[in-house]
C-alpha positions in Angstrom: 0.1 0.1 0.1 2.9 2.2 0.6 4.1 1.7 -2.9 0.9 2.7 -4.2 0.7 5.8 -2.1 3.9 6.9 -3.2 3.2 6.6 -6.6 -0.3 8.4 -6.2 1.6 11.4 -4.4 3.9 11.6 -7.6 1.0 11.7 -9.8 -0.7 14.3 -7.6 2.3 16.5 -7.8 2.4 16.1 -11.8 -1.5 17.0 -11.9 -0.9 20.1 -9.8 2.1 21.1 -11.5 -0.2 20.8 -14.9 -2.8 23.6 -13.3 -0.3 26.4 -13.5 0.1 25.7 -17.0 -3.6 25.3 -17.7 -4.4 28.7 -16.1 -1.2 30.1 -18.4 -3.2 28.9 -21.3 -6.5 30.1 -20.3 -5.6 33.6 -19.0 -5.4 35.4 -22.6 -9.4 34.4 -22.9 -10.9 34.4 -19.7 -9.8 36.3 -16.3 -9.1 34.8 -13.2 -12.4 35.1 -11.6 -13.9 33.2 -14.6 -11.3 30.4 -14.6 -11.9 30.0 -10.7 -15.6 29.9 -11.0 -16.3 28.0 -13.9 -13.5 25.1 -12.6 -14.9 24.9 -9.0 -18.4 25.1 -10.2 -17.8 21.9 -12.5 -15.8 20.2 -9.7 -18.8 20.8 -7.3 -21.0 19.2 -9.9 -18.8 16.1 -9.9 -19.2 15.8 -6.3 -22.8 16.5 -5.9 -23.1 13.8 -8.6 -21.2 11.4 -6.5 -23.3 12.2 -3.6 -26.5 11.7 -5.2 -25.2 8.5 -6.4 -24.0 7.4 -3.0 -25.8 9.3 -0.4 -23.8 7.4 2.3 -20.8 9.5 1.2 -22.5 12.9 2.4 -20.8 13.8 5.8 -23.0 13.3 8.9 -22.3 16.7 10.7 -23.8 18.8 13.3 -24.6 22.6 12.9 -20.9 23.5 13.7 -19.6 20.8 11.6 -21.1 22.3 8.5 -20.2 25.9 9.5 -16.6 24.6 9.7 -17.1 23.2 6.1 -18.3 26.3 5.0 -15.5 28.2 6.4 -13.1 25.8 4.9 -15.0 26.0 1.5 -14.2 30.0 1.4 -10.7 29.5 2.3 -10.0 26.8 0.1 -11.7 28.0 -3.2 -11.8 32.0 -3.4 -9.4 32.6 -0.1 -6.5 30.6 -2.0 -7.6 29.8 -5.7 -8.4 33.3 -6.8 -5.2 34.9 -5.5 -2.7 32.8 -7.3 -4.5 32.7 -10.8 -5.0 36.5 -10.6 -1.0 36.4 -9.7 -0.2 34.4 -12.9 -1.0 37.5 -15.1 2.3 38.6 -13.9 4.1 35.2 -13.3 5.0 32.5 -15.1 3.7 29.0 -14.1 7.0 27.9 -12.2 7.4 30.9 -10.2 3.7 31.1 -9.2 4.0 27.1 -8.0 6.9 28.2 -6.1 5.2 30.7 -4.1 2.3 28.0 -3.2 5.1 25.9 -2.2 5.9 28.2 0.6 2.6 27.2 2.5 4.1 24.6 4.7 6.4 27.2 6.2 3.3 29.7 6.4 1.3 26.9 8.2 4.2 26.2 10.7 4.1 29.6 11.8 0.2 30.2 12.0 0.0 26.5 14.0 2.4 27.8 16.2 0.7 30.9 16.7 -2.6 29.1 17.3 -1.3 26.9 19.7 0.7 29.2 21.5 3.7 27.4 21.1 7.2 29.3 21.1 8.7 29.5 17.8 12.2 28.0 17.3 15.0 29.7 16.3 15.1 27.2 13.2 11.4 27.8 12.3 11.5 31.4 12.5 15.2 31.3 10.2 13.4 29.1 7.8 10.2 31.4 7.5 12.5 34.1 6.9 14.6 32.4 4.1 11.3 31.2 2.5 9.8 34.8 2.6 13.1 36.4 0.9 12.7 34.0 -2.0 9.1 34.6 -2.5 10.0 38.2 -2.3 12.8 37.7 -4.9 10.2 36.1 -7.3 7.5 38.8 -7.0 10.0 41.5 -7.6 12.5 39.8 -10.2 10.1 37.5 -11.5 7.1 40.1 -12.4 6.2 40.3 -16.1 7.0 36.8 -16.9 3.4 36.0 -17.1 0.8 37.3 -19.7 1.2 40.9 -18.5 3.9 43.6 -18.0 6.0 43.7 -14.8 3.6 44.5 -11.5 5.0 43.4 -8.5 2.1 45.0 -6.6 -0.2 43.0 -9.0 1.8 39.6 -8.3 2.1 40.2 -4.7 -1.6 39.2 -4.5 -0.1 35.5 -4.5 0.7 36.2 -0.8 -2.9 35.5 -0.2 -3.0 32.0 -1.4 -0.1 30.2 1.0 -2.0 32.0 4.1 -5.3 30.8 3.3 -4.1 27.3 2.2 -2.3 27.1 5.6 -5.7 28.0 7.5 -7.7 25.9 5.3 -5.5 23.2 6.1 -5.5 23.6 10.1 -9.3 24.0 9.7 -9.9 20.8 7.4 -7.9 18.6 10.0 -10.9 18.0 12.4 -13.2 17.1 9.5 -11.0 14.7 8.3 -10.7 12.8 11.9 -14.9 12.9 11.7 -15.9 12.1 8.2 -14.9 10.0 5.0 -12.3 12.1 3.1 -14.4 11.9 -0.2 -17.3 13.5 1.6 -15.3 16.0 3.5 -13.5 17.2 0.1 -16.8 16.7 -1.7 -18.8 18.9 1.0 -15.7 21.5 1.0 -15.6 22.0 -2.6 -19.4 22.6 -3.1 -19.4 24.8 -0.1 -16.6 26.8 -1.9 -18.4 26.8 -5.3 -21.6 28.2 -3.4 -19.4 31.0 -2.2 -18.8 32.1 -5.7 -22.3 32.7 -6.5 -22.3 36.4 -6.9 -19.6 35.8 -9.3 -21.6 33.4 -11.6 -22.9 36.3 -13.7 -19.7 37.4 -14.8 -18.3 33.7 -15.2 -21.2 33.2 -17.6 -20.2 36.1 -19.7 -16.6 34.4 -19.9 -18.5 31.4 -21.5 -18.7 33.1 -24.8 -15.2 33.7 -25.0 -13.8 30.3 -24.6 -12.5 28.3 -27.3 -12.5 24.5 -28.0 -9.1 24.3 -26.4 -10.2 26.4 -23.5 -12.9 24.0 -22.6 -10.3 21.2 -23.0 -7.9 23.0 -20.4 -11.2 23.6 -17.9 -11.8 19.6 -18.4 -8.2 19.1 -17.4 -8.3 21.3 -14.4 -11.7 19.9 -13.3 -11.0 16.1 -13.2 -7.1 14.9 -13.6 -5.8 18.3 -11.9 -8.7 19.0 -8.8 -10.8 15.6 -8.4 -8.1 13.0 -8.9 -5.3 14.3 -7.2 -7.5 15.7 -4.1 -8.6 12.0 -3.7 -4.8 10.8 -4.1 -3.6 13.2 -1.6 -6.0 11.9 1.2 -5.0 8.4 0.5 -1.3 9.6 1.0 -2.0 11.1 4.1 -4.4 8.2 5.4 -1.5 5.4 4.5 2.0 7.5 5.3 3.4 9.6 7.8 2.5 13.3 7.4 5.7 14.4 6.7 6.5 12.0 4.1 3.3 13.2 2.2 4.0 16.9 2.8 7.6 16.4 1.0 5.7 15.3 -2.3 4.6 19.2 -2.3 8.2 20.4 -3.1 7.8 18.4 -6.4 5.0 20.6 -7.7 7.5 23.3 -9.2 9.6 20.7 -10.6 6.5 19.1 -12.7 5.2 23.0 -13.1 8.8 23.7 -15.0 8.5 20.4 -17.1 5.3 21.0 -18.3 5.8 24.7 -19.0 8.9 23.7 -21.2 7.0 20.8 -22.9 3.4 22.6 -23.6 4.3 26.3 -23.5 7.8 26.0 -25.0 9.2 28.4 -22.3 12.7 28.0 -20.5 12.8 28.5 -16.7 13.1 32.0 -16.0 16.3 33.4 -14.5 14.7 34.0 -10.9 13.5 30.0 -10.8 16.7 28.6 -9.4 17.8 31.1 -6.9 14.3 32.0 -5.7 13.4 28.1 -5.7 16.1 27.1 -3.8 15.5 29.9 -1.2 12.0 29.1 -0.7 12.5 25.4 -0.7 15.3 25.5 1.7 13.3 27.9 4.1 10.4 25.5 4.0 12.8 22.5 4.7 13.8 24.4 7.8 10.6 25.1 9.1 9.5 21.6 8.9 12.8 20.6 10.8 12.5 23.1 13.3 9.8 21.2 15.2 7.0 18.8 14.9 5.2 19.0 11.8 2.2 21.5 12.2 -0.4 20.4 9.7 -0.9 17.7 7.4 0.3 19.5 4.3 -1.3 21.7 1.3 -2.1 21.6 -2.1 -3.1 23.7 -5.1 
């Protein structure tokens, strides 16, 4: 089972790396809000169908549990996804993926603050190094996306690791109380419902989508969202948390490979130094004390 979990996590990292390329392909035709709304409305539809076919998958929760699901939905979908998609107007796929990879460092600090634990020197140093790498990417890498350089616009990406870290911490109690498929499905549906005010704007975007755009949306919905999220939970269930989280560091590698293969672009000059700083900083935060959370994903 461990080997299957490892294989699943590698596939998971490859799929999540592909998301950034898919977003880069879609942004010239539809904007970030439309991409996120259309993608997660369809993801929610997939889980709604699964719940209709197998009602036993629907989580059995009390009022407090459903409020937690609603909070997770907001943090997971508009809270984290919109920011990083919007940032890809100014950042290439590999650079955007590196910012997401800083999530474990942010999560370690947030968890320590919430649990009122003292942040060790190693953890603090790691967070500072990771933050320095992110700053380097935002300043030097801005302009590598579909729009001209705008470090301030690219800085919206900083919302994503914070939102995802909070989401992961909030999701943890749900994974103990209900089946992972049910928990993730409920969260995705809640996240899609929270985007309801944006639906009219997203509907306008449908008229601008080409056949290729729909193909990329289909990839983002199934192979890059529904399937990898299920694989991730299989990994969390069968492997130690720190081993599962380690696979997240492979996402920028796949994002870089997908960018070269599909977009025909070589890595940006800041990818290696910025990436090394982010990954080194994240590694330090994870070795500075016990792992704070289960790990995160796009």
